[in-house]
C-alpha positions in Angstrom: 72.5 -16.3 -146.4 68.8 -17.0 -145.7 67.4 -18.3 -142.5 64.3 -20.3 -141.5 62.6 -19.7 -138.2 60.5 -22.5 -136.7 58.6 -22.1 -133.5 58.3 -25.4 -131.6 55.9 -26.7 -129.0 57.4 -27.8 -125.7 56.8 -31.4 -126.5 58.7 -31.3 -129.8 61.7 -33.6 -130.2 64.2 -31.0 -131.2 67.0 -33.5 -132.1 64.8 -35.5 -134.5 63.7 -32.3 -136.2 67.3 -31.1 -136.4 68.5 -34.4 -138.0 65.5 -34.3 -140.5 66.4 -30.8 -141.6 70.0 -31.6 -142.1 69.0 -34.3 -144.6 67.4 -31.8 -146.9 69.3 -30.7 -149.9 70.6 -27.1 -149.5 70.6 -27.1 -145.7 74.1 -26.2 -144.5 73.5 -26.2 -140.8 70.8 -26.2 -138.1 71.1 -24.2 -134.9 68.8 -24.6 -131.9 68.2 -21.2 -130.3 66.3 -21.0 -127.1 64.8 -17.5 -126.7 63.8 -18.3 -123.2 67.4 -19.0 -122.3 69.7 -16.5 -124.0 72.6 -17.5 -121.8 73.0 -20.8 -123.7 73.8 -18.8 -126.9 76.2 -16.6 -125.0 78.0 -19.7 -123.5 78.3 -21.1 -127.0 79.8 -17.9 -128.3 82.4 -17.8 -125.5 83.3 -21.4 -126.1 83.8 -20.8 -129.8 85.9 -17.8 -129.1 88.0 -19.7 -126.6 88.6 -22.5 -129.1 89.5 -20.0 -131.8 92.1 -18.5 -129.5 93.5 -21.9 -128.6 93.9 -22.9 -132.3 95.3 -19.5 -133.3 92.4 -18.8 -135.6 92.6 -15.1 -135.1 91.3 -14.1 -138.6 88.0 -15.9 -138.1 87.7 -14.5 -134.6 88.2 -11.0 -135.8 85.7 -11.6 -138.7 83.2 -12.9 -136.2 83.6 -9.8 -133.9 83.4 -7.5 -136.9 80.2 -9.2 -138.1 78.6 -8.7 -134.7 79.5 -5.0 -134.6 78.2 -4.2 -138.1 75.1 -6.5 -137.8 71.9 -4.5 -137.6 
């Protein structure tokens, strides 16, 4: 998978940009990552894990953890 990193000014309308990128052919998803607030990403990860445990999606959970461990 390939990624595109875009640095935004504080005045940028992030949601409009996100919606515009999702309209492009070949764009599977758009994630907003705030480097100044890494806790937000951690909270998202815990929420995803909690939801996976509730739904019994243990295989995906294990794969996600394994990917984190082997990721450089």
